[in-house]
TIVO-2410 file (N, C-alpha, C; in nm, 3 decimals):
# residues 71
REC num residu      c1      c2      c3 atome chaine
REC   1      M  -0.156   3.608  -9.050     N      A
REC   1      M  -0.146   3.585  -8.879    CA      A
REC   1      M  -0.093   3.437  -8.849     C      A
REC   2      E   0.005   3.423  -8.785     N      A
REC   2      E   0.072   3.313  -8.734    CA      A
REC   2      E   0.087   3.309  -8.569     C      A
REC   3      F   0.040   3.192  -8.515     N      A
REC   3      F   0.043   3.183  -8.380    CA      A
REC   3      F   0.163   3.108  -8.334     C      A
REC   4      T   0.211   3.150  -8.233     N      A
REC   4      T   0.335   3.087  -8.163    CA      A
REC   4      T   0.307   3.061  -8.026     C      A
REC   5      D   0.413   2.988  -7.945     N      A
REC   5      D   0.402   2.965  -7.828    CA      A
REC   5      D   0.399   3.104  -7.733     C      A
REC   6      K   0.440   3.207  -7.806     N      A
REC   6      K   0.448   3.332  -7.736    CA      A
REC   6      K   0.319   3.420  -7.747     C      A
REC   7      S   0.228   3.372  -7.829     N      A
REC   7      S   0.094   3.447  -7.860    CA      A
REC   7      S   0.016   3.443  -7.740     C      A
REC   8      T  -0.032   3.559  -7.696     N      A
REC   8      T  -0.113   3.552  -7.581    CA      A
REC   8      T  -0.254   3.503  -7.600     C      A
REC   9      L  -0.316   3.481  -7.508     N      A
REC   9      L  -0.464   3.414  -7.501    CA      A
REC   9      L  -0.551   3.525  -7.588     C      A
REC  10      Q  -0.525   3.655  -7.553     N      A
REC  10      Q  -0.604   3.755  -7.592    CA      A
REC  10      Q  -0.590   3.776  -7.743     C      A
REC  11      E  -0.463   3.758  -7.801     N      A
REC  11      E  -0.431   3.764  -7.937    CA      A
REC  11      E  -0.498   3.637  -8.009     C      A
REC  12      I  -0.501   3.513  -7.944     N      A
REC  12      I  -0.549   3.403  -8.006    CA      A
REC  12      I  -0.709   3.407  -8.007     C      A
REC  13      L  -0.778   3.469  -7.912     N      A
REC  13      L  -0.911   3.471  -7.909    CA      A
REC  13      L  -0.975   3.569  -8.002     C      A
REC  14      E  -0.889   3.650  -8.058     N      A
REC  14      E  -0.922   3.762  -8.178    CA      A
REC  14      E  -0.975   3.686  -8.286     C      A
REC  15      F  -0.922   3.560  -8.315     N      A
REC  15      F  -0.932   3.464  -8.419    CA      A
REC  15      F  -1.068   3.384  -8.404     C      A
REC  16      S  -1.160   3.398  -8.495     N      A
REC  16      S  -1.286   3.347  -8.466    CA      A
REC  16      S  -1.305   3.184  -8.429     C      A
REC  17      E  -1.217   3.131  -8.495     N      A
REC  17      E  -1.216   2.973  -8.480    CA      A
REC  17      E  -1.128   2.925  -8.369     C      A
REC  18      A  -1.071   3.026  -8.281     N      A
REC  18      A  -0.975   2.983  -8.174    CA      A
REC  18      A  -1.050   2.912  -8.068     C      A
REC  19      E  -1.159   2.960  -8.037     N      A
REC  19      E  -1.221   2.905  -7.905    CA      A
REC  19      E  -1.260   2.753  -7.931     C      A
REC  20      R  -1.307   2.730  -8.047     N      A
REC  20      R  -1.337   2.587  -8.087    CA      A
REC  20      R  -1.230   2.511  -8.084     C      A
REC  21      I  -1.100   2.536  -8.130     N      A
REC  21      I  -0.977   2.479  -8.139    CA      A
REC  21      I  -0.935   2.451  -7.985     C      A
REC  22      L  -0.934   2.555  -7.911     N      A
REC  22      L  -0.888   2.551  -7.784    CA      A
REC  22      L  -0.961   2.457  -7.683     C      A
REC  23      L  -1.091   2.459  -7.718     N      A
REC  23      L  -1.190   2.348  -7.647    CA      A
REC  23      L  -1.148   2.211  -7.670     C      A
REC  24      K  -1.107   2.200  -7.794     N      A
REC  24      K  -1.077   2.057  -7.849    CA      A
REC  24      K  -0.960   2.001  -7.769     C      A
REC  25      Y  -0.865   2.088  -7.731     N      A
REC  25      Y  -0.756   2.046  -7.653    CA      A
REC  25      Y  -0.774   2.060  -7.503     C      A
REC  26      N  -0.890   2.088  -7.470     N      A
REC  26      N  -0.924   2.108  -7.320    CA      A
REC  26      N  -0.857   2.218  -7.246     C      A
REC  27      V  -0.834   2.321  -7.315     N      A
REC  27      V  -0.770   2.435  -7.245    CA      A
REC  27      V  -0.872   2.487  -7.148     C      A
REC  28      P  -0.843   2.488  -7.021     N      A
REC  28      P  -0.933   2.527  -6.918    CA      A
REC  28      P  -0.922   2.684  -6.903     C      A
REC  29      C  -0.851   2.746  -6.957     N      A
REC  29      C  -0.848   2.890  -6.936    CA      A
REC  29      C  -0.955   2.960  -6.982     C      A
REC  30      L  -1.039   2.917  -7.078     N      A
REC  30      L  -1.157   2.992  -7.153    CA      A
REC  30      L  -1.262   3.021  -7.031     C      A
REC  31      G  -1.260   2.950  -6.919     N      A
REC  31      G  -1.366   2.972  -6.824    CA      A
REC  31      G  -1.308   3.034  -6.687     C      A
REC  32      C  -1.179   3.036  -6.692     N      A
REC  32      C  -1.116   3.068  -6.559    CA      A
REC  32      C  -1.114   3.222  -6.529     C      A
REC  33      P  -1.165   3.247  -6.413     N      A
REC  33      P  -1.172   3.389  -6.388    CA      A
REC  33      P  -1.040   3.454  -6.387     C      A
REC  34      M  -0.940   3.397  -6.345     N      A
REC  34      M  -0.796   3.456  -6.345    CA      A
REC  34      M  -0.744   3.488  -6.482     C      A
REC  35      A  -0.784   3.370  -6.577     N      A
REC  35      A  -0.740   3.389  -6.713    CA      A
REC  35      A  -0.789   3.516  -6.769     C      A
REC  36      K  -0.903   3.547  -6.751     N      A
REC  36      K  -0.974   3.670  -6.797    CA      A
REC  36      K  -0.896   3.806  -6.760     C      A
REC  37      I  -0.830   3.808  -6.636     N      A
REC  37      I  -0.775   3.901  -6.582    CA      A
REC  37      I  -0.626   3.904  -6.651     C      A
REC  38      E  -0.563   3.796  -6.672     N      A
REC  38      E  -0.420   3.782  -6.722    CA      A
REC  38      E  -0.420   3.764  -6.890     C      A
REC  39      M  -0.535   3.776  -6.946     N      A
REC  39      M  -0.538   3.741  -7.109    CA      A
REC  39      M  -0.442   3.819  -7.180     C      A
REC  40      S  -0.390   3.925  -7.153     N      A
REC  40      S  -0.319   4.003  -7.229    CA      A
REC  40      S  -0.161   3.968  -7.208     C      A
REC  41      S  -0.135   3.898  -7.109     N      A
REC  41      S   0.013   3.860  -7.084    CA      A
REC  41      S   0.010   3.695  -7.070     C      A
REC  42      L  -0.088   3.613  -7.057     N      A
REC  42      L  -0.085   3.480  -7.063    CA      A
REC  42      L  -0.057   3.415  -7.190     C      A
REC  43      T   0.070   3.343  -7.212     N      A
REC  43      T   0.094   3.290  -7.333    CA      A
REC  43      T   0.031   3.152  -7.367     C      A
REC  44      L   0.031   3.120  -7.488     N      A
REC  44      L  -0.011   2.973  -7.524    CA      A
REC  44      L   0.101   2.889  -7.465     C      A
REC  45      G   0.229   2.917  -7.463     N      A
REC  45      G   0.339   2.828  -7.424    CA      A
REC  45      G   0.309   2.807  -7.286     C      A
REC  46      Q   0.274   2.903  -7.197     N      A
REC  46      Q   0.249   2.892  -7.061    CA      A
REC  46      Q   0.132   2.804  -7.035     C      A
REC  47      I   0.035   2.811  -7.097     N      A
REC  47      I  -0.086   2.736  -7.083    CA      A
REC  47      I  -0.058   2.593  -7.112     C      A
REC  48      C   0.007   2.570  -7.219     N      A
REC  48      C   0.041   2.425  -7.253    CA      A
REC  48      C   0.136   2.368  -7.166     C      A
REC  49      L   0.228   2.436  -7.114     N      A
REC  49      L   0.316   2.378  -7.005    CA      A
REC  49      L   0.239   2.362  -6.868     C      A
REC  50      T   0.169   2.457  -6.827     N      A
REC  50      T   0.096   2.427  -6.721    CA      A
REC  50      T  -0.011   2.302  -6.716     C      A
REC  51      Y  -0.067   2.288  -6.823     N      A
REC  51      Y  -0.173   2.193  -6.844    CA      A
REC  51      Y  -0.127   2.066  -6.929     C      A
REC  52      S   0.001   2.052  -6.952     N      A
REC  52      S   0.051   1.932  -7.024    CA      A
REC  52      S  -0.027   1.922  -7.157     C      A
REC  53      I  -0.050   2.029  -7.226     N      A
REC  53      I  -0.103   2.026  -7.359    CA      A
REC  53      I  -0.001   2.022  -7.483     C      A
REC  54      D  -0.007   1.939  -7.571     N      A
REC  54      D   0.084   1.944  -7.676    CA      A
REC  54      D   0.097   2.060  -7.764     C      A
REC  55      C   0.181   2.149  -7.734     N      A
REC  55      C   0.175   2.290  -7.788    CA      A
REC  55      C   0.198   2.293  -7.946     C      A
REC  56      E   0.280   2.187  -7.985     N      A
REC  56      E   0.293   2.179  -8.135    CA      A
REC  56      E   0.184   2.156  -8.212     C      A
REC  57      K   0.091   2.055  -8.149     N      A
REC  57      K  -0.035   2.016  -8.238    CA      A
REC  57      K  -0.136   2.110  -8.210     C      A
REC  58      L  -0.132   2.178  -8.113     N      A
REC  58      L  -0.237   2.280  -8.085    CA      A
REC  58      L  -0.205   2.406  -8.184     C      A
REC  59      L  -0.073   2.445  -8.200     N      A
REC  59      L  -0.033   2.560  -8.268    CA      A
REC  59      L  -0.046   2.515  -8.428     C      A
REC  60      A  -0.035   2.367  -8.468     N      A
REC  60      A  -0.058   2.336  -8.595    CA      A
REC  60      A  -0.204   2.353  -8.616     C      A
REC  61      D  -0.301   2.317  -8.547     N      A
REC  61      D  -0.424   2.328  -8.565    CA      A
REC  61      D  -0.473   2.485  -8.584     C      A
REC  62      L  -0.427   2.552  -8.487     N      A
REC  62      L  -0.471   2.689  -8.489    CA      A
REC  62      L  -0.430   2.751  -8.613     C      A
REC  63      N  -0.282   2.726  -8.663     N      A
REC  63      N  -0.224   2.813  -8.786    CA      A
REC  63      N  -0.297   2.752  -8.911     C      A
REC  64      S  -0.335   2.619  -8.898     N      A
REC  64      S  -0.398   2.568  -9.023    CA      A
REC  64      S  -0.527   2.623  -9.042     C      A
REC  65      A  -0.599   2.642  -8.936     N      A
REC  65      A  -0.745   2.717  -8.949    CA      A
REC  65      A  -0.717   2.857  -8.988     C      A
REC  66      A  -0.623   2.930  -8.929     N      A
REC  66      A  -0.602   3.060  -8.968    CA      A
REC  66      A  -0.588   3.089  -9.114     C      A
REC  67      E  -0.505   2.989  -9.160     N      A
REC  67      E  -0.444   2.997  -9.295    CA      A
REC  67      E  -0.580   2.986  -9.382     C      A
REC  68      I  -0.673   2.886  -9.353     N      A
REC  68      I  -0.784   2.863  -9.437    CA      A
REC  68      I  -0.875   2.986  -9.433     C      A
REC  69      Y  -0.891   3.040  -9.297     N      A
REC  69      Y  -0.974   3.151  -9.299    CA      A
REC  69      Y  -0.922   3.279  -9.344     C      A
REC  70      Q  -0.781   3.300  -9.348     N      A
REC  70      Q  -0.725   3.422  -9.415    CA      A
REC  70      Q  -0.752   3.432  -9.576     C      A
REC  71      N  -0.752   3.289  -9.638     N      A
REC  71      N  -0.761   3.296  -9.787    CA      A
REC  71      N  -0.907   3.323  -9.838     C      A
***
C-alpha cells in the first residue's frame, strides 16, 4: 500500500494509523460533515492544497507508517 496525493480520504482512513497521522497535521476533514459525504472523491492533494498542509511530509509519514505496519 502506497499513498499518493491522488489517494482519497476514504482509502487513507482504511489504514489503522491514518487518523493519528492526519490529526498530527491538523487535517480538519476528519470532523467535517461535508468530508464524510465526499470521502470517496476527496483526495489528499485537494485537502493539502485547501488547508496549506505540506503534502510531501504528510505522505512521507503515512507511507512510512504503512510500510512498518505491512511488515
